[in-house]
C-alpha positions, 0 to 999 in steps of 0.5 A: 402730781401727774402733770408734774411727772409728765412735764419733768420726764416728758415722753418717758413720763407720759408712757409710764403714767399711761402704762401703770394706769392701764395695769389698773392703778386708779388714774384716769387714762384721759388725764395723762393724754390731756396733759400730753396734748396740752404740753404739745400745744405749748411746744414743750413736746413734739406732738408727732412723738407724744401722740404715738407714745400715748398710744404705745403706753396705753396698748403696752399695759393692755398687752401685759395684762392679757399675757399675764392672764394667758400665761398664768391663767387661773393661778393669778386669781389666788393673788389678793391684789388681783382679786381686788380688781377681779372678783368672782362675780366680775370674772364670771360675767366677763367670761360669759361676755367674751364667749358671746361678744368678744369684740364688743367686750374689748371695745367697751372695756377699753373705755371704762376705767374701773373695768379695763384691767379686769377685762383684759386680764380675763381676756387672757384667762378666757383665751381670746385669740391674741390677734383679735384682742390686739387688733380690736384694742388697737382700733379702739385706742386709735380712735379714743386716744387721738380725740382726747389728745387733739382736744387738749392740743387745740383747746388748751386755752379753753380747757379751764373754762370748759372744766368750769362749765362742766362742774357748773353743769354737774351742780345743776344736774345734781340739784335737779336730781335732788329736786326730783327725788324730793318731789317723788318722795312728797308724792309717795307720802301724799298718796299714802296719807290719802290712802290712809284717810280713805281707809 
């Protein structure tokens, strides 16, 4: 669906998907960026336009969240939709994090899908200086976005094989975890039985 939207509306589609993803809609930011890189690789869009559009889409959503938190502050927290993303516990934890390490918190939140919207909204509520917020967020996005875009641009043909390999590795990892849990449970049961026999 996302790729179809991006292909149909090209630059506007790329921007729109990234903008709503930044606002907290549960779309992984990487998906439209990879789609844009793949489209640029196939020369369906110009990479020197698509890449800045990706950055603009990402940063625009982040800035809107920051300013909403800064402008409306605690009143936003009375909105049920906001509380879905920003629970009391998460709000308090983020405020503490911003007081101690504002830069690290922005950088971390930029790369965590479920945390980003809540963190950037809280940055505005916590009155993190806008210049600092924007500079740190822009630097983090300028590193992360071109990497995803570049991978899709240069390795579009290998992307299917790469995803297959990732899924295969995930299955082996899951099997390993299950075997480790089963082994641990077996050891615990054996030790308890042995202790019962000794008693």
